[in-house]
N, C-alpha and C positions, 0 to 999 in steps of 0.2 A: 583188195584181197589181203587177208591177214598173213603176216610174216610168221613162219614156223621154224622149228629147229632144222627141218629138212632143207630150209633155204640157206643154211650156212654154206658158203662156198668151200672149195678145197683149199686148205690152209697149209699144204705142204711147202716147206721152205720158209714159212713165217716164224718169227720169234716174238713171243708175247710174254709179258709179265702180268701176273695176277697177285696183288697183295692180299694177305689173309686167305691164302688158297687152300688151307687145310680143312676148312669147315664152311658150312652155310652156303651163302651165295658164291663165295670164292671157290669152294670145292666144286659146285655144280658148273660154274663157268669154266674152271680148269678142265674138268672132265669133257665137256662138249667141245672145247677148242682142241683138246688132244685127240678126240675122236675123229676130227676132221683133218688131222695131220700136222697141227701146229706144234712147234717146240715151245712148251710152256714152262717158264721159270716161276717157281712157287716162292714168293716172298713171305716167309713165315717166321714168327717169333720163337715158337717152341719146336725144337728139332725132332722130338719123339712124335708129336702129333703130326708134324709134316711128313715124317717117314711113314706113319700109319696111313695117312691120306694118300700118299703116293702109291703105296702098295695096294690099297683098296681100288684105286683107279686102274692100275695095271692088271689087277685080277679080272676086271671087267673088260679092259681094253689092253690086251697084251703088248701091242706095239706102241702104246702111249709113250711119247717122248717127253719126259719130265725131268726137271732139274730143280733142286732145292738150294736156295741161297738164304741164309738167315737174315731176317729183317725185323727190327723193333722200331716201329715208326715213332715211338715216344722218345727215342734217342737220336739226336742229330748225328752223333758219331756212328751209330749203327746204319743210318741212312747213307752216310759217306762210305762206309765199308761195303755196303751192298752194291752201290754204284761202281765202286772200284773193282770189285770182284766180277760184276757183270761185264764191265768193259774189257777185262782181261780175257773173258771167255767168248764174247760175241761182238760182231762188227755191224750188227743191225738190230733195230727194235721196231717191229711193225705196230705193236699196240701196248700201251701201258694202261692197265686197268687199276685205278686207284680205289680199291674196294675195302680194305681192312678198316676196322673201327671198333669202338666200344659204345655202349648205349646206357644212358641213365645210371652211371656208376657213382658210388660215393666219391666225395672230393679227394683228390690226391694230386701230388705234384710229381712231375717227371724229374729225371736226373738233371735236366737242363733248367729246371725251375718253372716250367709251364704247367698250367692245369691240364689234366690228362686227356680230356675230350679234344681240347684245342690242339694239343700236340699230336695226338695219335690220329684223329680223324682228318685233320686239316693240315697243320703246319708240316708234319712229316711228309705228306704227299706233295705239298708245295715244293719242298726241298728236293725230294726224290725226282720230281719232274724236271726241275732245273738242272740237276746233276746229270740227267740222262738226255737232256734236250738235244745235244749235238748228235747223238746216235739216232734219235727220232728224226731229226731233220735230214740226216744222211740216208734215211730209208724212204723209198718212194711210197706215197700214200699212207704214211704213218699217222697214228691218232692217239690221243689221250682221252680216256673215259674216266670221269670223276663221278663217284657214286654219292648221291644225296639220299633224301628220305622224305616221306610225306610230313615228317615232323619238322621240316625246315621252317615252317611258319612260326614255331616257338622262338625262332631266332630272328624275327623280322627286324628288330632294332639292334644294330651292332654298336655297342658302347665302347668306343676306342679309348676312353679313359679307364676302362676296366675290362680290357680285351680278354684276359685269361684269368679273371677272378682271383687276382693276387691276394694271398692270405685269406682265401675263402670269401672275400667281399662279394655280396650279392649272389652267392652260388646257389643254384638249384639244379638238380640232376637233369631234368627234362629241358630246362632252359639251356644248360650247357651243351647237351646233345643236339638240340634243335639249332642252336647257334652254329655249331660246328658243321652241320649239314647245310645251313644257309651259306656258310663260308665256302663250302665246296661248290655250290652253285655259282656264287659270285666269282670264284676262281675260274670255273669252266667258261663262263661267258666272257670274262675279262681276258682270259688267255686267247680266246678266239678273236676278239677285237684286236689284240696285239699281233697275233699271227697274220691277220688280214692286213693290218697297217704296215707291217714290215715285209710283206710279200713272201711269207714262208709257206711251205707246202704241207706241213703237218696241220691236222685239224684237231679241235678240242670239242668234246661232247660231254653230256651229262646223262645220268640214268638214275632211276629209283625203282625199288622192287615192289612198290605197292604194299599190300597187306599179305605178306608171305611168311611162312615159317622159316626161321633161321635160328642158329645156335646162340645168337647174340642176346635174345630176350630171356630164355631160361637162365642164362648166366647171371642175370641181374635179379633173379627171384630170391631175394634175401630176407623177405618177411612174408607173413601169412597172407596179407591182403594182395601183395604182388603175385604170389604163387597162385592164388585163386583166380586172379584176373587173367594170368597167362594160361591157366588150365582152360578157362572159358574161351579165350581167344584161339586156343589150339583147335577148337571145333569149327571155327569160321575162317581161319587163315588158309591161304592156298599153299599147296606143296612148294617147297623151296625152289624147284626148277622154274616155276612160273615167275618167281621173283628174280631169278637170274637171267631170264630171257631178255629183258630190256638191256642189261649189260652186254649180253652176247651179241644182240643185234647191233648195238652201238659200236662194238669192237670189230664186227665182221661185215656188216651190210655195205656193199660197194656203192650204194645209192645215197648214203647219208650225207648230210651237209654240215659243215662246221657250225657249232653253236646250237645244234638241235639237242633236245632233252627228251629222253625216252622213258616211258613207263607203261604199265599194263593198261590196255584199253578195255572196253566193255566186255569183249569176248575173252579176256584174260591174256590175249596176245599183245606183244609189245608194239607201241606206236609212238609217234611224236606227241608230246603233251606240253602244256604251258605251265609256267611258274608265275608267281605273283610279281607285282610291281617292284617290291623291295629287292627282289633278287636281280633285277635289271638296273638298279641304281648305279649310275656311272661313277658318281663321286665316292660312294661307299666302296665300290670295287677297286677303284684306283688307290684309295687310301689303304685298303686292306693289303693290296699287292705291295705297295711301298713299305709298309710296316713289316710284312712277311719277309721281304728282302733284307731289311735291317736286322730282324731277329735271327735269321738263318745265315746271313752272309752270302746268300746265293742270289745273284742278280742275273736276270735273263729277260729277253724280249722288251728291253727298255728303248 
């Protein structure tokens, strides 16, 4: 029997974080979690857009319990500040939904010197999870949901000698995006292995939206060919809520198991899906975790 939004349990008393909550998948996820009574902390980079999104949700759901804490995942200092502010306000964290991201953007480096896809889509979330892990583990039945993409197969091979395309070496927009989404899958699976090995109660899951409309694609429409392609895709892509449903199920379904990966099934409803062999490579995952710790200075689950 298909899982539907009506199957979301009562979330009253739960505290959940959604990164990139002001638009697209993050916005829909935030809205449905709030509709069921969760306190949702919106981790957003742009305060004006965050305020607009919050007001839009509260116009539809007047009792939606929302809080905005600014978060720029491309900046390790911003990640640190977000975690500090969150811990000052809250003493529990039921779900951390690592959703925010950029897609197929031109090459740029972050303030920390990393390529932007690597920093925003993956490394910032790795650090955020580590900085909040004590609260996750202190909360019964807590979970981390890491958002990947069907494009992860573009990143099948992780080149550790050129992990973040330093000085543009070997850079390709889709390759960089796909690799960052492969890194999210490797992270989700490796985290669950470490949680199991160390006897922790938190679980790690992954999700992808399938082919759904989100704000992330039009944002990259910076040439005529791309704009035409995205216009064509808009006719076949599913509404954003269908893309958000795998995230929502992973974050709320009480029957999920650590290490599961959720995506749209044939009837568009979210279900457990499989990922390729490369995403389950133990050596790659261990090496990526170790390097991520070294780059961020955040060590956990060792």
